[in-house]
Steps between C-alpha positions, in 0.01 A plus 500: 500500500556860396299792656530859446492783754298780337361656797810582702552870610739709298720796595717731278863527613589854630837485314447363157111512486466131380205314647565201734265249648450381848729205612459258785816619670347854522185372666548660836683820369307575176402842627872605542628344165591789275756379260493219240858370560814544699658706214212755523525500891892572462426780241245667728747498798770648271272795391396559871863543602620859572749640239865470631439180716682217321 
């Protein structure tokens, strides 16, 4: 039995701009989800860092 999930909410990643859909593990924190992956989350943190702090 296969079913599709066409009516899930979609957001766009703040780093790469790609759309990503709601996932069950994000059910309670969907309002705070901003990135599509851990890689984008790390890239966002790297760009927020002040210059000279390594």
